[in-house]
A tleap script that builds the chain and sets N, CA, C and O, in Angstrom:
source leaprc.protein.ff14SB
mol = sequence {
  NILE LYS LYS ARG GLN GLN ASP VAL VAL ARG
  PHE LEU GLU ALA ASN ARG ILE GLU PHE GLU
  GLU VAL ASP ILE THR MET SER GLU GLU LYS
  ARG GLN TRP MET TYR LYS ASN ILE PRO GLU
  ASP ARG GLN PRO ALA GLN GLY ASN PRO LEU
  PRO PRO GLN ILE PHE SER ASP ASP ARG TYR
  CYS GLY ASP TYR ASP GLY PHE PHE GLU SER
  LYS GLU SER ASN THR VAL PHE SER PHE LEU
  GLY LEU LYS PRO THR LEU ALA SER LYS VAL
  SER VAL VAL LEU GLN THR PHE HIE GLY ILE
  LEU GLU ILE LEU ARG LEU ASN PHE CLEU
}
set mol.1.N position { -86.195 -69.559 -16.212 }
set mol.1.CA position { -86.700 -68.447 -15.502 }
set mol.1.C position { -85.905 -67.498 -14.619 }
set mol.1.O position { -86.266 -66.322 -14.667 }
set mol.2.N position { -84.787 -67.831 -13.743 }
set mol.2.CA position { -84.084 -67.435 -12.942 }
set mol.2.C position { -83.297 -66.464 -14.046 }
set mol.2.O position { -83.400 -65.256 -13.829 }
set mol.3.N position { -82.461 -66.909 -15.299 }
set mol.3.CA position { -81.768 -66.208 -15.837 }
set mol.3.C position { -82.572 -64.936 -16.510 }
set mol.3.O position { -82.074 -63.910 -16.972 }
set mol.4.N position { -83.974 -65.307 -16.429 }
set mol.4.CA position { -84.751 -63.861 -17.213 }
set mol.4.C position { -84.823 -63.177 -16.460 }
set mol.4.O position { -84.732 -61.991 -16.776 }
set mol.5.N position { -85.051 -63.588 -14.858 }
set mol.5.CA position { -85.282 -62.764 -13.773 }
set mol.5.C position { -84.302 -61.838 -13.551 }
set mol.5.O position { -84.568 -60.667 -13.280 }
set mol.6.N position { -82.762 -62.430 -13.677 }
set mol.6.CA position { -81.335 -61.533 -13.552 }
set mol.6.C position { -81.283 -60.614 -14.610 }
set mol.6.O position { -80.709 -59.531 -14.495 }
set mol.7.N position { -81.872 -60.996 -15.675 }
set mol.7.CA position { -81.767 -60.366 -17.153 }
set mol.7.C position { -82.249 -58.668 -16.681 }
set mol.7.O position { -81.620 -57.610 -16.689 }
set mol.8.N position { -83.684 -59.031 -16.282 }
set mol.8.CA position { -84.669 -57.721 -16.073 }
set mol.8.C position { -84.087 -57.156 -14.667 }
set mol.8.O position { -84.280 -55.962 -14.439 }
set mol.9.N position { -83.375 -57.948 -13.693 }
set mol.9.CA position { -83.210 -57.065 -12.511 }
set mol.9.C position { -81.750 -56.450 -13.132 }
set mol.9.O position { -81.632 -55.236 -12.968 }
set mol.10.N position { -80.882 -56.975 -13.664 }
set mol.10.CA position { -79.819 -56.334 -13.999 }
set mol.10.C position { -80.143 -54.916 -14.699 }
set mol.10.O position { -79.828 -53.789 -14.316 }
set mol.11.N position { -80.901 -55.333 -15.894 }
set mol.11.CA position { -81.053 -53.815 -16.339 }
set mol.11.C position { -81.764 -52.867 -15.542 }
set mol.11.O position { -81.487 -51.680 -15.716 }
set mol.12.N position { -82.784 -53.232 -14.551 }
set mol.12.CA position { -83.317 -52.136 -13.868 }
set mol.12.C position { -82.297 -51.407 -12.572 }
set mol.12.O position { -82.286 -50.259 -12.129 }
set mol.13.N position { -81.436 -52.692 -12.194 }
set mol.13.CA position { -80.517 -51.768 -11.135 }
set mol.13.C position { -79.603 -51.061 -12.063 }
set mol.13.O position { -79.480 -49.893 -11.695 }
set mol.14.N position { -78.783 -51.379 -13.335 }
set mol.14.CA position { -78.135 -50.415 -14.431 }
set mol.14.C position { -78.733 -49.119 -14.528 }
set mol.14.O position { -78.053 -48.113 -14.323 }
set mol.15.N position { -79.731 -49.068 -14.771 }
set mol.15.CA position { -80.630 -47.619 -15.068 }
set mol.15.C position { -81.326 -47.087 -13.755 }
set mol.15.O position { -82.232 -46.253 -13.756 }
set mol.16.N position { -80.720 -47.749 -12.507 }
set mol.16.CA position { -81.229 -47.010 -11.471 }
set mol.16.C position { -82.683 -46.661 -11.023 }
set mol.16.O position { -83.117 -45.661 -10.450 }
set mol.17.N position { -83.373 -47.927 -11.514 }
set mol.17.CA position { -84.644 -48.138 -11.174 }
set mol.17.C position { -84.934 -48.797 -9.969 }
set mol.17.O position { -84.495 -49.944 -9.885 }
set mol.18.N position { -85.593 -48.334 -8.972 }
set mol.18.CA position { -85.628 -49.006 -7.426 }
set mol.18.C position { -86.824 -49.665 -7.478 }
set mol.18.O position { -87.710 -49.232 -8.215 }
set mol.19.N position { -87.009 -50.744 -6.745 }
set mol.19.CA position { -87.922 -51.738 -6.548 }
set mol.19.C position { -87.910 -52.353 -5.354 }
set mol.19.O position { -86.822 -52.425 -4.783 }
set mol.20.N position { -88.950 -52.858 -4.791 }
set mol.20.CA position { -89.455 -53.662 -3.682 }
set mol.20.C position { -90.246 -54.709 -4.017 }
set mol.20.O position { -91.137 -54.678 -4.866 }
set mol.21.N position { -89.885 -55.751 -3.271 }
set mol.21.CA position { -89.968 -56.951 -3.711 }
set mol.21.C position { -91.436 -57.493 -2.664 }
set mol.21.O position { -91.529 -57.290 -1.453 }
set mol.22.N position { -92.295 -58.088 -3.394 }
set mol.22.CA position { -93.970 -58.434 -2.786 }
set mol.22.C position { -93.927 -59.706 -3.012 }
set mol.22.O position { -93.837 -60.031 -4.196 }
set mol.23.N position { -93.970 -60.633 -2.125 }
set mol.23.CA position { -94.198 -62.169 -2.351 }
set mol.23.C position { -95.802 -62.472 -2.876 }
set mol.23.O position { -96.760 -62.271 -2.130 }
set mol.24.N position { -95.920 -62.901 -4.043 }
set mol.24.CA position { -97.250 -63.233 -4.034 }
set mol.24.C position { -97.680 -64.719 -3.497 }
set mol.24.O position { -98.876 -64.999 -3.416 }
set mol.25.N position { -96.850 -65.494 -3.198 }
set mol.25.CA position { -96.979 -66.994 -2.551 }
set mol.25.C position { -97.744 -66.843 -1.577 }
set mol.25.O position { -98.722 -67.581 -1.459 }
set mol.26.N position { -97.478 -65.882 -0.691 }
set mol.26.CA position { -98.252 -65.762 0.671 }
set mol.26.C position { -99.303 -64.823 0.605 }
set mol.26.O position { -99.613 -64.185 1.610 }
set mol.27.N position { -99.989 -64.644 -0.666 }
set mol.27.CA position { -101.095 -63.738 -0.766 }
set mol.27.C position { -101.735 -63.877 -2.171 }
set mol.27.O position { -101.386 -63.395 -3.249 }
set mol.28.N position { -103.117 -64.941 -1.734 }
set mol.28.CA position { -103.813 -65.090 -2.597 }
set mol.28.C position { -104.262 -63.997 -3.521 }
set mol.28.O position { -104.226 -64.390 -4.687 }
set mol.29.N position { -104.676 -62.747 -3.395 }
set mol.29.CA position { -105.151 -61.426 -3.414 }
set mol.29.C position { -104.378 -61.135 -4.675 }
set mol.29.O position { -104.824 -61.151 -5.822 }
set mol.30.N position { -102.980 -60.829 -4.227 }
set mol.30.CA position { -102.160 -60.081 -4.863 }
set mol.30.C position { -101.539 -61.306 -6.302 }
set mol.30.O position { -100.873 -60.994 -7.289 }
set mol.31.N position { -102.079 -62.730 -5.903 }
set mol.31.CA position { -101.788 -63.295 -7.198 }
set mol.31.C position { -102.507 -63.577 -8.363 }
set mol.31.O position { -102.109 -63.838 -9.498 }
set mol.32.N position { -103.972 -63.453 -7.756 }
set mol.32.CA position { -105.337 -63.145 -8.449 }
set mol.32.C position { -105.119 -61.842 -9.494 }
set mol.32.O position { -105.292 -61.797 -10.712 }
set mol.33.N position { -104.634 -60.705 -8.470 }
set mol.33.CA position { -104.311 -59.502 -9.343 }
set mol.33.C position { -103.503 -59.981 -10.463 }
set mol.33.O position { -104.110 -59.832 -11.524 }
set mol.34.N position { -102.553 -60.411 -10.573 }
set mol.34.CA position { -101.855 -60.576 -11.700 }
set mol.34.C position { -102.150 -61.532 -12.441 }
set mol.34.O position { -101.782 -61.334 -13.599 }
set mol.35.N position { -102.608 -62.396 -12.292 }
set mol.35.CA position { -103.472 -63.354 -13.082 }
set mol.35.C position { -104.516 -62.460 -13.831 }
set mol.35.O position { -104.510 -62.567 -15.057 }
set mol.36.N position { -105.352 -61.652 -13.305 }
set mol.36.CA position { -106.683 -61.079 -13.771 }
set mol.36.C position { -105.991 -59.773 -14.611 }
set mol.36.O position { -106.829 -59.254 -15.348 }
set mol.37.N position { -104.701 -59.144 -14.670 }
set mol.37.CA position { -104.315 -58.066 -15.182 }
set mol.37.C position { -103.736 -58.226 -16.535 }
set mol.37.O position { -103.762 -57.393 -17.441 }
set mol.38.N position { -103.226 -59.374 -16.550 }
set mol.38.CA position { -102.680 -60.118 -17.990 }
set mol.38.C position { -103.762 -60.338 -18.992 }
set mol.38.O position { -104.439 -61.364 -18.945 }
set mol.39.N position { -103.957 -59.402 -19.914 }
set mol.39.CA position { -104.721 -59.498 -21.061 }
set mol.39.C position { -105.306 -60.809 -21.337 }
set mol.39.O position { -104.414 -61.654 -21.257 }
set mol.40.N position { -106.344 -61.283 -21.605 }
set mol.40.CA position { -106.839 -62.746 -22.009 }
set mol.40.C position { -106.020 -63.137 -23.432 }
set mol.40.O position { -105.974 -64.336 -23.704 }
set mol.41.N position { -105.500 -62.371 -24.172 }
set mol.41.CA position { -104.933 -62.756 -25.575 }
set mol.41.C position { -103.430 -62.826 -25.344 }
set mol.41.O position { -102.792 -62.868 -26.396 }
set mol.42.N position { -102.608 -62.851 -24.076 }
set mol.42.CA position { -101.390 -62.434 -23.903 }
set mol.42.C position { -101.604 -63.984 -22.517 }
set mol.42.O position { -100.524 -64.266 -21.998 }
set mol.43.N position { -102.610 -64.700 -22.094 }
set mol.43.CA position { -102.521 -65.906 -21.244 }
set mol.43.C position { -102.116 -66.846 -22.120 }
set mol.43.O position { -102.362 -66.714 -23.319 }
set mol.44.N position { -101.361 -68.046 -21.572 }
set mol.44.CA position { -100.971 -68.951 -22.228 }
set mol.44.C position { -101.951 -70.112 -22.285 }
set mol.44.O position { -102.819 -70.317 -21.437 }
set mol.45.N position { -101.718 -70.888 -23.417 }
set mol.45.CA position { -102.995 -71.855 -23.661 }
set mol.45.C position { -103.481 -72.687 -22.491 }
set mol.45.O position { -104.623 -72.837 -22.057 }
set mol.46.N position { -102.239 -73.226 -22.064 }
set mol.46.CA position { -102.431 -73.622 -20.843 }
set mol.46.C position { -101.766 -73.519 -19.391 }
set mol.46.O position { -100.539 -73.476 -19.484 }
set mol.47.N position { -102.141 -73.477 -18.342 }
set mol.47.CA position { -101.750 -73.413 -17.060 }
set mol.47.C position { -101.332 -71.663 -16.732 }
set mol.47.O position { -101.941 -70.734 -17.262 }
set mol.48.N position { -100.503 -71.537 -16.031 }
set mol.48.CA position { -100.671 -70.017 -15.633 }
set mol.48.C position { -99.302 -69.200 -16.196 }
set mol.48.O position { -98.226 -69.798 -16.216 }
set mol.49.N position { -99.380 -68.155 -16.538 }
set mol.49.CA position { -98.368 -67.242 -17.101 }
set mol.49.C position { -97.016 -67.490 -16.125 }
set mol.49.O position { -96.960 -67.545 -14.896 }
set mol.50.N position { -96.093 -67.600 -16.995 }
set mol.50.CA position { -94.665 -67.850 -16.140 }
set mol.50.C position { -94.013 -66.418 -16.011 }
set mol.50.O position { -94.097 -65.556 -16.886 }
set mol.51.N position { -93.521 -66.311 -15.113 }
set mol.51.CA position { -92.582 -64.772 -14.975 }
set mol.51.C position { -91.261 -64.937 -15.659 }
set mol.51.O position { -90.643 -66.001 -15.711 }
set mol.52.N position { -90.971 -64.080 -16.051 }
set mol.52.CA position { -91.379 -62.391 -15.560 }
set mol.52.C position { -92.445 -61.805 -16.455 }
set mol.52.O position { -92.423 -61.629 -17.673 }
set mol.53.N position { -93.173 -61.604 -15.765 }
set mol.53.CA position { -94.459 -60.439 -16.199 }
set mol.53.C position { -94.134 -59.296 -15.918 }
set mol.53.O position { -93.465 -59.197 -14.889 }
set mol.54.N position { -94.464 -57.961 -16.700 }
set mol.54.CA position { -93.825 -56.896 -16.411 }
set mol.54.C position { -95.375 -55.986 -16.222 }
set mol.54.O position { -96.355 -56.262 -16.914 }
set mol.55.N position { -95.381 -55.125 -15.403 }
set mol.55.CA position { -96.464 -53.977 -15.741 }
set mol.55.C position { -96.001 -52.872 -15.318 }
set mol.55.O position { -95.044 -52.933 -14.547 }
set mol.56.N position { -96.482 -51.700 -15.654 }
set mol.56.CA position { -96.559 -50.285 -15.069 }
set mol.56.C position { -97.792 -49.916 -14.487 }
set mol.56.O position { -98.912 -49.978 -14.993 }
set mol.57.N position { -97.491 -49.564 -13.479 }
set mol.57.CA position { -98.736 -49.421 -12.274 }
set mol.57.C position { -99.654 -50.617 -12.859 }
set mol.57.O position { -99.205 -51.760 -12.953 }
set mol.58.N position { -100.868 -50.304 -13.217 }
set mol.58.CA position { -101.998 -51.558 -13.503 }
set mol.58.C position { -102.027 -51.904 -14.950 }
set mol.58.O position { -102.713 -52.801 -15.440 }
set mol.59.N position { -101.131 -51.026 -15.656 }
set mol.59.CA position { -101.060 -51.323 -17.014 }
set mol.59.C position { -100.224 -52.609 -17.562 }
set mol.59.O position { -99.114 -52.692 -17.037 }
set mol.60.N position { -100.468 -53.431 -18.324 }
set mol.60.CA position { -99.571 -54.723 -18.562 }
set mol.60.C position { -98.694 -54.353 -19.568 }
set mol.60.O position { -99.179 -53.966 -20.631 }
set mol.61.N position { -97.368 -54.405 -19.413 }
set mol.61.CA position { -96.423 -54.082 -20.458 }
set mol.61.C position { -96.116 -55.253 -21.416 }
set mol.61.O position { -96.186 -55.181 -22.643 }
set mol.62.N position { -95.770 -56.334 -20.703 }
set mol.62.CA position { -95.416 -57.590 -21.554 }
set mol.62.C position { -94.932 -58.927 -20.706 }
set mol.62.O position { -95.240 -59.106 -19.528 }
set mol.63.N position { -94.335 -59.602 -21.287 }
set mol.63.CA position { -93.820 -60.915 -20.725 }
set mol.63.C position { -92.149 -60.486 -20.935 }
set mol.63.O position { -91.883 -59.330 -21.265 }
set mol.64.N position { -91.245 -61.318 -20.759 }
set mol.64.CA position { -89.963 -61.490 -20.624 }
set mol.64.C position { -89.507 -61.249 -22.277 }
set mol.64.O position { -88.676 -60.400 -22.599 }
set mol.65.N position { -90.103 -62.018 -23.115 }
set mol.65.CA position { -89.840 -61.961 -24.723 }
set mol.65.C position { -89.937 -60.523 -24.946 }
set mol.65.O position { -88.934 -59.841 -25.154 }
set mol.66.N position { -91.196 -60.011 -24.905 }
set mol.66.CA position { -91.422 -58.321 -25.225 }
set mol.66.C position { -90.288 -57.379 -24.574 }
set mol.66.O position { -89.812 -56.376 -25.104 }
set mol.67.N position { -89.925 -57.960 -23.202 }
set mol.67.CA position { -89.036 -57.067 -22.519 }
set mol.67.C position { -87.529 -57.470 -23.175 }
set mol.67.O position { -86.662 -56.651 -22.871 }
set mol.68.N position { -87.098 -58.516 -23.967 }
set mol.68.CA position { -85.990 -58.724 -24.353 }
set mol.68.C position { -86.099 -57.911 -25.588 }
set mol.68.O position { -85.315 -56.972 -25.723 }
set mol.69.N position { -87.021 -58.175 -26.549 }
set mol.69.CA position { -87.092 -57.611 -27.667 }
set mol.69.C position { -87.088 -56.205 -27.842 }
set mol.69.O position { -86.688 -55.664 -28.873 }
set mol.70.N position { -87.541 -55.585 -26.819 }
set mol.70.CA position { -87.466 -54.047 -26.746 }
set mol.70.C position { -85.794 -53.382 -26.221 }
set mol.70.O position { -85.321 -52.261 -26.412 }
set mol.71.N position { -85.253 -54.488 -25.571 }
set mol.71.CA position { -84.142 -54.049 -25.205 }
set mol.71.C position { -83.001 -54.051 -26.323 }
set mol.71.O position { -82.107 -53.211 -26.430 }
set mol.72.N position { -83.245 -55.319 -27.245 }
set mol.72.CA position { -82.592 -55.390 -28.356 }
set mol.72.C position { -82.573 -54.126 -29.236 }
set mol.72.O position { -81.552 -53.726 -29.796 }
set mol.73.N position { -83.947 -53.440 -29.330 }
set mol.73.CA position { -84.222 -52.729 -30.136 }
set mol.73.C position { -84.197 -51.235 -29.301 }
set mol.73.O position { -84.681 -50.177 -29.702 }
set mol.74.N position { -83.707 -51.405 -28.417 }
set mol.74.CA position { -83.475 -50.041 -27.624 }
set mol.74.C position { -84.857 -49.005 -27.489 }
set mol.74.O position { -84.951 -47.786 -27.635 }
set mol.75.N position { -85.773 -49.948 -27.179 }
set mol.75.CA position { -87.248 -49.269 -26.858 }
set mol.75.C position { -88.021 -50.122 -25.581 }
set mol.75.O position { -89.171 -50.554 -25.497 }
set mol.76.N position { -86.757 -50.169 -24.536 }
set mol.76.CA position { -87.281 -50.829 -23.189 }
set mol.76.C position { -87.719 -49.873 -22.483 }
set mol.76.O position { -88.348 -50.353 -21.540 }
set mol.77.N position { -87.705 -48.354 -22.444 }
set mol.77.CA position { -88.293 -47.329 -21.631 }
set mol.77.C position { -89.865 -47.155 -22.071 }
set mol.77.O position { -90.864 -47.064 -21.358 }
set mol.78.N position { -89.741 -47.142 -23.378 }
set mol.78.CA position { -91.015 -46.995 -23.801 }
set mol.78.C position { -91.993 -48.574 -23.729 }
set mol.78.O position { -93.204 -48.367 -23.804 }
set mol.79.N position { -91.718 -49.579 -23.639 }
set mol.79.CA position { -92.205 -50.950 -23.384 }
set mol.79.C position { -92.548 -50.655 -22.060 }
set mol.79.O position { -93.703 -50.874 -21.694 }
set mol.80.N position { -91.576 -50.107 -21.149 }
set mol.80.CA position { -91.970 -50.038 -19.396 }
set mol.80.C position { -92.882 -48.609 -19.470 }
set mol.80.O position { -93.216 -48.146 -18.380 }
set mol.81.N position { -93.232 -48.009 -20.480 }
set mol.81.CA position { -94.217 -46.988 -19.926 }
set mol.81.C position { -93.460 -45.929 -19.263 }
set mol.81.O position { -94.056 -45.089 -18.590 }
set mol.82.N position { -91.850 -45.901 -19.440 }
set mol.82.CA position { -91.308 -44.794 -18.861 }
set mol.82.C position { -90.364 -43.876 -19.747 }
set mol.82.O position { -89.729 -44.270 -20.726 }
set mol.83.N position { -90.380 -42.541 -19.221 }
set mol.83.CA position { -89.594 -41.438 -19.923 }
set mol.83.C position { -88.619 -41.682 -18.940 }
set mol.83.O position { -88.843 -41.810 -17.737 }
set mol.84.N position { -86.982 -41.771 -19.779 }
set mol.84.CA position { -85.949 -41.841 -18.959 }
set mol.84.C position { -85.930 -40.867 -17.901 }
set mol.84.O position { -85.405 -41.161 -16.827 }
set mol.85.N position { -86.368 -39.908 -18.063 }
set mol.85.CA position { -86.356 -38.700 -17.078 }
set mol.85.C position { -87.384 -38.558 -16.013 }
set mol.85.O position { -87.122 -37.933 -14.985 }
set mol.86.N position { -88.455 -39.068 -16.199 }
set mol.86.CA position { -89.281 -38.862 -15.494 }
set mol.86.C position { -89.459 -40.067 -14.266 }
set mol.86.O position { -88.757 -41.076 -14.330 }
set mol.87.N position { -90.170 -39.935 -13.462 }
set mol.87.CA position { -90.540 -40.804 -12.237 }
set mol.87.C position { -91.881 -41.640 -12.472 }
set mol.87.O position { -92.891 -41.084 -12.901 }
set mol.88.N position { -91.843 -42.970 -12.178 }
set mol.88.CA position { -92.909 -43.748 -12.819 }
set mol.88.C position { -92.731 -45.017 -11.840 }
set mol.88.O position { -91.724 -45.198 -11.156 }
set mol.89.N position { -93.719 -45.769 -11.866 }
set mol.89.CA position { -93.595 -47.264 -11.214 }
set mol.89.C position { -93.999 -48.416 -12.134 }
set mol.89.O position { -95.005 -48.333 -12.838 }
set mol.90.N position { -93.232 -49.456 -12.121 }
set mol.90.CA position { -93.428 -50.606 -12.519 }
set mol.90.C position { -93.324 -51.665 -11.653 }
set mol.90.O position { -92.669 -51.571 -10.615 }
set mol.91.N position { -94.086 -52.977 -12.078 }
set mol.91.CA position { -94.136 -54.113 -11.483 }
set mol.91.C position { -93.710 -55.034 -12.288 }
set mol.91.O position { -94.137 -55.154 -13.436 }
set mol.92.N position { -92.454 -56.087 -11.554 }
set mol.92.CA position { -92.474 -57.325 -12.590 }
set mol.92.C position { -92.471 -58.466 -11.659 }
set mol.92.O position { -91.905 -58.527 -10.567 }
set mol.93.N position { -93.294 -59.494 -12.336 }
set mol.93.CA position { -93.492 -60.662 -11.443 }
set mol.93.C position { -92.567 -61.516 -11.787 }
set mol.93.O position { -92.537 -61.983 -12.926 }
set mol.94.N position { -91.520 -61.900 -10.679 }
set mol.94.CA position { -90.671 -62.912 -10.833 }
set mol.94.C position { -90.467 -64.150 -10.132 }
set mol.94.O position { -90.735 -64.137 -8.930 }
set mol.95.N position { -90.079 -65.132 -10.603 }
set mol.95.CA position { -90.055 -66.500 -9.691 }
set mol.95.C position { -88.344 -66.394 -9.336 }
set mol.95.O position { -87.381 -66.201 -10.078 }
set mol.96.N position { -88.458 -66.629 -7.755 }
set mol.96.CA position { -86.622 -66.413 -7.361 }
set mol.96.C position { -86.433 -67.995 -7.787 }
set mol.96.O position { -87.262 -68.679 -8.387 }
set mol.97.N position { -85.184 -68.385 -7.344 }
set mol.97.CA position { -84.472 -69.289 -7.348 }
set mol.97.C position { -85.108 -70.657 -6.725 }
set mol.97.O position { -85.000 -71.759 -7.265 }
set mol.98.N position { -85.795 -70.400 -5.487 }
set mol.98.CA position { -86.665 -71.417 -4.399 }
set mol.98.C position { -87.836 -71.405 -5.337 }
set mol.98.O position { -88.550 -72.352 -5.006 }
set mol.99.N position { -88.271 -70.878 -6.182 }
set mol.99.CA position { -89.737 -71.084 -6.683 }
set mol.99.C position { -90.758 -70.312 -6.092 }
set mol.99.O position { -91.930 -70.680 -6.018 }
set mol.100.N position { -90.260 -69.104 -5.619 }
set mol.100.CA position { -91.568 -68.267 -4.979 }
set mol.100.C position { -91.687 -67.065 -6.322 }
set mol.100.O position { -90.814 -66.822 -7.156 }
set mol.101.N position { -92.664 -66.618 -6.236 }
set mol.101.CA position { -93.065 -65.612 -6.942 }
set mol.101.C position { -93.211 -64.216 -6.223 }
set mol.101.O position { -93.639 -63.922 -5.107 }
set mol.102.N position { -92.809 -63.618 -7.042 }
set mol.102.CA position { -92.775 -62.101 -6.376 }
set mol.102.C position { -93.155 -61.128 -7.467 }
set mol.102.O position { -92.942 -61.181 -8.678 }
set mol.103.N position { -93.833 -60.139 -6.653 }
set mol.103.CA position { -94.032 -58.879 -7.603 }
set mol.103.C position { -93.099 -57.694 -7.115 }
set mol.103.O position { -93.186 -57.323 -5.945 }
set mol.104.N position { -92.205 -57.091 -7.993 }
set mol.104.CA position { -91.229 -56.284 -7.693 }
set mol.104.C position { -91.764 -54.761 -8.096 }
set mol.104.O position { -91.863 -54.352 -9.253 }
set mol.105.N position { -92.008 -54.195 -7.189 }
set mol.105.CA position { -92.431 -52.485 -7.212 }
set mol.105.C position { -91.175 -51.872 -7.685 }
set mol.105.O position { -90.027 -52.072 -7.289 }
set mol.106.N position { -91.651 -51.022 -8.683 }
set mol.106.CA position { -90.103 -50.337 -9.220 }
set mol.106.C position { -90.658 -48.910 -9.538 }
set mol.106.O position { -91.723 -48.670 -10.107 }
set mol.107.N position { -89.626 -47.884 -9.006 }
set mol.107.CA position { -89.589 -46.537 -9.137 }
set mol.107.C position { -88.297 -46.252 -9.998 }
set mol.107.O position { -87.213 -46.831 -9.945 }
set mol.108.N position { -88.711 -45.170 -10.832 }
set mol.108.CA position { -87.614 -45.061 -11.998 }
set mol.108.C position { -87.063 -43.485 -11.209 }
set mol.108.O position { -87.767 -42.491 -11.027 }
set mol.109.N position { -85.867 -43.629 -10.908 }
set mol.109.CA position { -85.171 -42.464 -10.204 }
set mol.109.C position { -84.575 -41.301 -11.219 }
set mol.109.O position { -83.996 -40.318 -10.758 }
savepdb mol mol.pdb
quit
């Protein structure tokens, strides 16, 4: 999970997409928002979805596998719901090295 988190963060930093971390382990409301906003057909058969989970505002973009596939096919901005020259916000749910889940608020510069 840490490697996947780093991959997403490196891409965002390299493309000057600003982000703000929000710790969802301390907020049941934010954690429930994340679980509720992942479409039912994208939920795992057992347990909770693993980070990173990626959102553009309230729109679910996908998980790390979708992000990676879009990066490989050079369609990641579309995956994120961004146009390379327009401002937008994205949230990425990540798990830190210490096991804390976080939501990153992102702004495309």
